[in-house]
C-alpha positions as CSV (number, residue, x, y, z in Angstrom):
1,S,18.0,195.9,126.1
2,S,20.7,196.0,123.4
3,N,23.3,194.6,125.7
4,D,21.1,191.5,126.5
5,R,20.5,191.0,122.8
6,D,24.3,191.2,122.0
7,R,24.9,188.7,124.9
8,E,22.3,186.3,123.5
9,R,23.7,186.6,120.0
10,G,27.2,185.9,121.3
11,D,26.0,182.8,123.2
12,K,24.2,181.5,120.0
13,D,27.4,182.1,117.9
14,R,29.5,180.2,120.5
15,D,27.0,177.4,120.6
16,R,27.0,177.2,116.8
17,D,30.8,177.2,116.7
18,R,30.8,174.5,119.4
19,D,28.3,172.4,117.4
20,R,30.4,172.9,114.2
21,D,33.6,171.8,116.0
22,R,31.8,168.8,117.4
23,E,30.5,167.8,113.9
24,R,34.0,168.3,112.5
25,D,35.5,166.0,115.2
26,K,32.9,163.3,114.5
27,D,33.7,163.5,110.7
28,R,37.4,163.2,111.5
29,D,36.8,160.1,113.7
30,R,34.6,158.5,111.0
31,E,37.4,159.1,108.4
32,R,40.0,157.7,110.8
33,D,37.9,154.5,111.3
34,R,37.4,154.1,107.6
35,S,41.2,154.3,106.7
36,P,43.3,153.5,109.8
37,I,46.5,152.9,107.9
38,R,46.3,156.2,106.1
39,S,45.4,158.2,109.2
40,S,48.2,156.6,111.2
41,S,50.7,157.3,108.5
42,M,49.4,160.9,108.3
43,A,49.7,161.2,112.0
44,A,53.2,159.8,111.9
45,A,54.1,162.2,109.1
46,S,52.7,165.3,110.8
47,S,55.2,166.6,113.3
48,T,52.6,168.9,114.8
49,S,49.9,166.2,115.4
50,S,48.8,166.2,119.0
51,S,47.5,162.6,118.9
52,A,50.9,161.3,117.8
53,A,52.6,163.3,120.5
54,E,50.2,161.9,123.1
55,Q,50.7,158.4,121.8
56,A,54.5,158.8,122.0
57,Q,54.1,160.0,125.6
58,R,52.0,156.9,126.5
59,M,54.6,154.4,125.0
60,P,57.1,153.1,127.6
61,P,60.8,153.5,126.8
62,P,62.6,150.3,125.6
63,P,64.3,148.4,128.4
64,P,68.1,148.9,128.8
65,P,70.3,145.9,127.6
66,P,71.4,143.5,130.4
67,P,74.8,144.3,131.9
68,P,77.6,142.0,130.9
69,L,78.5,139.3,133.4
70,P,81.8,139.5,135.2
71,P,84.5,137.1,133.9
72,Q,84.2,134.7,136.9
73,Q,80.4,134.5,136.7
74,L,80.6,134.2,132.9
75,Q,82.9,131.2,133.3
76,Q,80.5,129.6,135.8
77,H,77.6,130.2,133.5
78,Q,79.4,128.5,130.6
79,Q,80.3,125.5,132.8
80,Q,76.7,125.0,133.7
81,Q,75.6,124.8,130.1
82,P,75.2,121.3,128.6
83,P,77.7,120.4,125.8
84,V,76.5,121.8,122.5
85,A,77.8,122.1,119.0
86,P,80.8,124.4,118.5
87,A,80.4,128.1,119.4
88,P,79.3,130.6,116.7
89,S,82.9,131.8,116.3
90,L,83.8,128.2,115.0
91,Q,80.9,128.0,112.5
92,I,83.3,128.1,109.5
93,N,84.5,124.7,108.5
94,P,88.3,124.9,108.3
95,F,88.4,122.2,105.6
96,T,85.9,123.8,103.2
97,T,86.0,127.5,104.4
98,L,82.2,127.3,104.2
99,P,79.7,127.6,107.2
100,Y,78.8,124.2,108.8
101,T,75.5,122.7,107.7
102,P,72.7,122.0,110.2
103,R,73.4,118.3,109.6
104,Y,76.9,118.8,111.1
105,Y,75.5,120.0,114.4
106,E,72.9,117.2,114.5
107,I,75.7,114.6,114.1
108,Y,78.0,116.5,116.5
109,R,75.5,116.1,119.3
110,K,75.6,112.3,118.8
111,R,79.4,112.2,118.6
112,I,79.8,113.8,122.0
113,G,77.6,111.0,123.5
114,L,80.0,108.3,122.3
115,P,81.9,106.5,125.1
116,V,85.3,107.4,123.6
117,W,84.6,111.1,123.8
118,E,85.3,111.3,127.5
119,Y,88.9,110.2,126.8
120,R,89.6,112.9,124.2
121,E,92.1,114.9,126.3
122,Q,93.8,111.8,127.7
123,F,94.3,110.5,124.1
124,F,95.9,113.8,123.0
125,Q,98.3,113.7,126.0
126,L,99.4,110.1,125.2
127,L,99.7,110.9,121.5
128,S,101.9,113.9,122.1
129,K,104.2,112.2,124.6
130,N,104.7,108.7,123.0
131,Q,105.6,107.5,119.5
132,T,103.4,104.5,119.8
133,M,100.2,103.7,121.8
134,V,97.7,101.0,122.1
135,L,94.0,101.7,122.4
136,V,91.4,99.1,123.5
137,G,87.8,99.9,122.8
138,E,84.8,97.6,122.5
139,T,82.8,97.6,119.3
140,G,80.4,100.6,119.3
141,S,82.7,102.8,121.5
142,G,83.3,105.2,118.5
143,K,87.1,104.5,118.2
144,T,87.1,103.9,114.5
145,T,85.3,107.1,113.6
146,Q,86.6,109.5,116.3
147,I,90.3,108.6,116.9
148,P,91.3,109.3,113.2
149,Q,89.6,112.7,113.3
150,W,91.5,113.6,116.5
151,C,94.7,112.4,114.9
152,L,94.0,114.7,112.0
153,E,93.5,117.6,114.4
154,W,96.9,116.9,116.0
155,V,98.6,116.5,112.6
156,R,97.2,119.8,111.2
157,D,98.4,121.6,114.4
158,K,101.9,120.0,114.4
159,W,102.5,120.1,110.6
160,A,100.9,123.4,109.7
161,T,103.3,124.1,106.9
162,T,104.2,120.5,105.7
163,K,101.2,118.5,104.4
164,K,101.1,115.2,106.3
165,G,98.1,112.9,106.4
166,V,96.5,110.3,108.6
167,A,96.0,106.6,107.5
168,C,93.6,104.2,109.2
169,T,93.8,100.6,108.1
170,Q,90.8,98.2,108.2
171,P,91.0,94.4,107.6
172,R,87.9,94.5,105.4
173,R,86.9,96.6,102.3
174,V,83.3,97.2,103.4
175,A,84.5,98.7,106.7
176,A,86.9,101.0,105.0
177,M,84.2,102.3,102.7
178,S,81.3,102.7,105.1
179,V,83.5,104.3,107.9
180,A,85.0,106.8,105.4
181,Q,81.5,107.7,104.3
182,R,80.4,108.3,107.9
183,V,83.5,110.3,108.8
184,S,83.0,112.6,105.8
185,E,79.5,113.4,107.0
186,E,80.8,114.0,110.6
187,M,83.5,116.4,109.2
188,D,80.9,118.0,106.8
189,V,83.1,117.4,103.7
190,Q,82.5,115.5,100.5
191,L,83.8,111.9,100.4
192,G,86.8,111.7,98.1
193,N,88.1,115.2,99.0
194,E,89.4,115.7,102.5
195,V,88.3,112.2,103.6
196,G,88.6,109.2,101.3
197,Y,89.2,105.5,101.1
198,S,91.4,103.2,99.1
199,I,90.6,99.5,98.5
200,R,91.6,97.0,95.9
201,F,90.3,98.1,92.5
202,E,88.8,101.3,93.8
203,D,90.6,104.6,94.9
204,C,88.2,107.3,96.2
205,T,90.9,109.9,97.1
206,S,92.2,113.2,95.7
207,P,95.3,115.4,96.2
208,K,93.3,117.2,98.9
209,T,92.8,114.0,101.0
210,M,94.1,114.3,104.5
211,L,92.4,111.3,106.2
212,K,92.4,108.0,104.4
213,Y,90.7,104.8,105.3
214,L,92.3,101.8,103.5
215,T,92.7,98.1,103.8
216,D,95.8,96.9,105.4
217,G,96.9,95.3,102.1
218,M,96.7,98.6,100.4
219,L,98.9,100.3,103.0
220,L,101.4,97.5,102.5
221,R,101.4,98.2,98.8
222,E,101.9,101.9,99.4
223,G,104.9,101.0,101.5
224,M,106.6,99.4,98.4
225,S,106.7,102.9,96.8
226,D,107.1,104.9,100.0
227,P,109.1,102.8,102.4
228,L,109.3,105.4,105.2
229,M,105.6,106.3,104.9
230,E,106.5,110.0,104.4
231,A,103.0,110.9,103.3
232,Y,101.7,110.3,106.9
233,G,102.1,111.8,110.3
234,V,100.0,109.2,112.1
235,I,99.2,105.7,111.1
236,I,96.4,103.8,112.8
237,L,96.1,100.0,112.7
238,D,92.5,99.3,113.5
239,E,91.0,95.9,114.4
240,A,94.5,94.7,115.2
241,H,93.1,91.8,117.2
242,E,92.0,90.1,114.0
243,R,95.7,89.4,113.3
244,T,95.3,89.4,109.5
245,L,98.5,88.6,107.5
246,A,98.8,92.2,106.2
247,T,98.3,93.8,109.7
248,D,101.0,91.6,111.2
249,I,103.5,92.4,108.4
250,L,102.7,96.1,108.7
251,M,103.5,96.0,112.4
252,G,106.9,94.5,111.6
253,L,107.6,97.1,108.9
254,L,106.4,100.1,111.0
255,K,108.5,99.1,113.9
256,E,111.6,99.5,111.6
257,V,110.2,102.7,110.1
258,L,109.9,104.3,113.6
259,K,113.6,104.1,114.1
260,Q,114.2,106.3,111.0
261,R,111.2,108.6,111.5
262,P,111.0,109.8,115.1
263,D,108.2,112.2,114.1
264,L,105.9,109.4,113.0
265,K,103.1,108.2,115.4
266,I,101.6,104.7,115.5
267,V,98.2,104.0,117.1
268,V,97.2,100.3,117.4
269,M,93.5,99.8,118.1
270,S,92.0,96.5,119.3
271,A,88.5,95.4,120.3
272,T,89.7,92.8,122.8
273,L,91.5,93.1,126.1
274,D,94.5,90.9,125.1
275,A,96.4,94.0,124.0
276,G,99.4,93.1,126.2
277,K,101.2,91.4,123.3
278,F,100.9,94.6,121.2
279,Q,102.3,96.7,124.1
280,D,105.2,94.4,124.5
281,Y,106.0,94.3,120.8
282,F,106.1,98.1,120.6
283,D,108.5,98.5,123.6
284,S,106.0,98.9,126.5
285,A,103.7,101.3,124.6
286,P,101.1,103.0,126.9
287,L,97.5,101.5,126.9
288,L,94.3,103.5,126.8
289,S,91.2,101.5,127.6
290,V,87.8,102.8,126.5
291,P,84.6,101.0,127.6
292,G,81.9,100.2,125.0
293,R,78.2,100.7,125.2
294,T,76.9,98.2,127.7
295,H,73.4,97.1,127.0
296,P,72.0,94.0,128.6
297,V,72.0,91.0,126.2
298,E,69.9,87.9,127.0
299,I,71.6,84.7,125.7
300,F,69.7,81.6,124.8
301,Y,71.2,78.2,124.1
302,T,69.6,75.1,122.5
303,P,69.0,72.3,125.0
304,E,70.3,69.7,122.4
305,P,72.8,70.0,119.6
306,E,71.2,70.9,116.3
307,R,71.6,68.4,113.5
308,D,71.1,70.9,110.7
309,Y,72.2,74.4,111.8
310,M,71.0,75.9,108.6
311,E,67.4,74.7,109.1
312,A,67.5,75.8,112.8
313,A,68.8,79.2,111.8
314,I,66.0,79.8,109.3
315,R,63.4,78.5,111.7
316,T,64.7,80.9,114.4
317,V,64.5,83.9,112.0
318,I,60.8,83.2,111.3
319,Q,60.0,82.6,114.9
320,I,61.6,85.9,116.0
321,H,59.8,87.8,113.2
322,M,56.4,86.3,114.1
323,C,56.5,86.2,117.9
324,E,58.7,89.1,119.1
325,E,56.4,92.1,119.9
326,G,59.1,94.8,120.0
327,E,60.7,96.4,116.9
328,G,64.2,95.3,116.0
329,D,66.2,93.9,113.1
330,I,67.9,90.4,113.0
331,L,71.5,89.5,112.3
332,L,72.2,85.9,111.2
333,F,75.8,84.7,111.0
334,L,76.6,82.0,108.4
335,T,79.8,80.7,106.9
336,G,80.0,81.8,103.2
337,Q,78.3,83.1,100.1
338,E,76.5,79.9,99.1
339,E,74.9,79.4,102.5
340,I,74.0,83.1,102.7
341,E,72.2,83.2,99.3
342,E,70.4,79.9,100.0
343,A,69.3,81.2,103.4
344,C,67.9,84.4,101.9
345,K,65.9,82.5,99.3
346,R,64.4,80.1,101.9
347,V,63.6,83.0,104.4
348,Q,61.8,84.9,101.6
349,R,59.8,81.8,100.6
350,E,58.7,81.1,104.2
351,V,57.6,84.7,104.8
352,E,55.5,84.8,101.5
353,T,53.6,81.7,102.6
354,L,52.6,83.4,105.9
355,G,50.5,86.0,104.0
356,Q,49.6,89.6,105.0
357,D,49.1,89.0,108.7
358,V,52.8,89.0,109.2
359,G,54.9,92.1,108.7
360,Q,57.4,92.5,105.8
361,L,60.8,90.9,106.1
362,K,63.6,92.3,104.0
363,C,66.6,89.9,103.6
364,I,70.0,91.5,103.0
365,P,73.1,89.3,102.3
366,L,76.6,90.5,103.3
367,Y,79.9,88.9,102.4
368,S,83.3,90.2,101.3
369,T,83.0,89.5,97.6
370,L,79.6,91.3,97.3
371,P,79.8,94.5,95.2
372,P,80.3,97.6,97.3
373,N,77.0,99.2,96.4
374,L,75.1,96.1,97.5
375,Q,77.1,95.9,100.8
376,Q,75.8,99.4,101.7
377,R,72.2,98.0,101.7
378,I,72.8,96.8,105.3
379,F,72.3,100.4,106.4
380,E,68.9,100.8,104.8
381,P,65.9,101.2,107.1
382,P,63.6,98.3,107.8
383,P,60.2,98.0,106.0
384,P,57.3,100.0,107.5
385,R,54.6,98.5,109.6
386,R,51.5,97.1,107.8
387,P,48.1,98.8,108.3
388,N,47.2,96.0,110.8
389,G,50.2,97.0,112.9
390,A,52.5,94.0,112.0
391,I,56.1,95.0,112.4
392,G,58.5,95.2,109.4
393,R,62.1,94.0,109.9
394,K,65.2,93.5,108.0
395,V,67.4,90.5,108.5
396,V,71.1,90.8,107.6
397,V,72.6,87.4,106.7
398,S,76.4,87.8,107.0
399,T,79.7,86.1,107.4
400,N,81.8,87.1,110.4
401,I,82.5,90.3,108.4
402,A,79.8,91.9,110.6
403,E,81.4,90.7,113.9
404,T,83.7,93.6,114.7
405,S,84.2,96.0,111.8
406,L,80.6,97.2,111.5
407,T,77.9,98.4,113.8
408,I,74.5,98.0,112.2
409,D,72.0,100.3,113.9
410,G,68.7,98.7,114.8
411,V,70.0,95.1,115.3
412,V,68.4,93.6,118.4
413,F,68.4,89.9,117.7
414,V,71.5,87.9,116.8
415,I,71.4,84.3,115.7
416,D,74.8,82.5,116.0
417,P,75.1,78.9,114.7
418,G,78.7,78.9,115.9
419,F,80.6,78.2,112.7
420,A,82.9,80.3,110.5
421,K,85.3,79.5,107.7
422,Q,89.0,79.9,108.0
423,K,91.7,79.4,105.4
424,V,94.5,77.0,106.4
425,Y,97.7,76.3,104.3
426,N,98.9,72.8,104.1
427,P,102.6,72.9,103.2
428,R,102.6,69.2,102.1
429,V,99.9,69.7,99.5
430,R,100.8,73.3,99.0
431,V,97.2,74.5,98.8
432,E,95.0,76.6,101.1
433,S,91.9,74.8,102.1
434,L,88.9,76.0,104.1
435,L,88.4,74.8,107.6
436,R,85.1,75.2,109.4
437,R,85.7,76.4,113.0
438,S,83.5,77.2,115.9
439,S,83.2,80.8,116.9
440,A,81.2,82.6,119.6
441,A,79.7,85.8,118.2
442,G,77.2,87.7,120.3
443,R,76.7,91.0,118.6
444,A,73.3,92.1,119.9
445,G,73.1,95.0,122.3
446,R,75.5,97.4,120.6
447,T,73.0,100.1,120.3
448,R,70.2,98.9,122.5
449,P,69.2,95.9,124.7
450,G,69.2,92.7,122.7
451,K,68.9,88.9,122.5
452,C,71.4,86.4,121.2
453,F,70.2,83.0,120.1
454,R,73.1,80.5,120.1
455,L,72.3,77.3,118.1
456,Y,74.5,75.1,120.3
457,T,74.5,74.0,123.9
458,E,75.9,75.9,126.8
459,K,78.3,73.0,127.5
460,A,79.6,73.2,123.9
461,Y,80.2,76.9,124.3
462,K,82.2,76.5,127.5
463,N,84.2,73.4,126.5
464,E,84.5,73.2,122.7
465,M,84.7,76.8,121.3
466,Q,87.9,78.4,120.1
467,E,88.0,81.8,121.7
468,N,90.0,83.5,118.9
469,T,91.0,82.8,115.4
470,Y,94.5,81.4,114.9
471,P,96.6,84.3,113.5
472,E,96.6,84.2,109.7
473,I,100.4,84.4,109.5
474,L,100.6,81.0,111.2
475,R,98.2,79.3,108.8
476,S,98.9,81.0,105.4
477,N,101.2,80.6,102.4
478,L,103.8,83.4,102.9
479,G,105.2,83.3,99.4
480,T,103.4,86.4,98.2
481,V,104.3,88.4,101.3
482,V,108.0,87.4,101.0
483,L,108.0,88.6,97.4
484,Q,106.5,91.9,98.4
485,L,109.1,92.4,101.2
């Protein structure tokens, strides 16, 4: 019938339309696979696309931000955190008005590990309440680099309008230069700007300099033109235990200056525990004692006295270099320039004869008359290992300049022949002559466990050694100083 035919025709049309739609869907899928970027962008652009709507429905909403901690919990949370570099709000360097560099944060993490850092608040309290104070800290405690920076903080806070600086005296030129270089890195400033040094024949400062490292003789000269030391808010006398002529004279002058300048602060720093005499001199000044880094040091003595200590010292250097399995540099104490240069030549000759089986040994001399750029070589890294694994080392051959003023990282082995030179004035002959004296210098273990080889017997150490040098003011010609005064 006609109705059946119409029904069949309608079914066929529907089937045809369904097949056409199915083919169209397949074509669309193939097109989407071929260009996924274009199809996704089209889908995103089309506000009426059903697939984009479905996708948006399937995506979970972003998580809500965490609620802020209550003040009490926030404080506890901050206390639990380990000490880190300054917070982001302090990232601008107040000296340069530029952001701190990554190197600053790297050094800061090392600074807060120094023994002196635990006494920071105590130091500020003593500095605020007293006009003078004495600080005792062993070598390696960080006093020479950190205390002047803290004094600068205090001065900047107290004298915000008037520009006052901080002076830190050193008995030796190499110490003034190397410490100023280190502190400029710690403060993230350029050496010669905010931090500088002043030594004889070289002035690395500018009108912007606020922290100055200088030899005690240079501060004495400054006192001739500025008797009341008006340029400074704090003056630090470092290595006061060495009792150099200039340091002793400075103490006398500064004691008089304090009476006329109640706003001036004096900090006397010593590496030995006999600081009582400094306290008494400055009218019972308070004492702050800071422990040093304590690393175990093995001490070896010779069973018999050495006839030729120079020969024994060179032999010991070669034996350490060949036989010691661990890495570590060597520090050899000798008495003067001639001995040091001779020892360096002989050590280099000995090592060359040993051939390639032994690691490289770099010999670096250190004495006070050496040019400053050559003195800085002591901070160079040791030579690398050879392909066969032989350890490379550096050996620093030094006068007693390296006893207290400098900490040379990497030194593990110290060789101490027990002699040093000391100037003595003979008033009858009216000349200063050199006297060789015995000294006990064990300087290993400042930065890690070490060994000290003493080229004398234990009996000689206990019975014959002078513990400290005779103060220079008691054995020098005072004519020059009297003329200065």
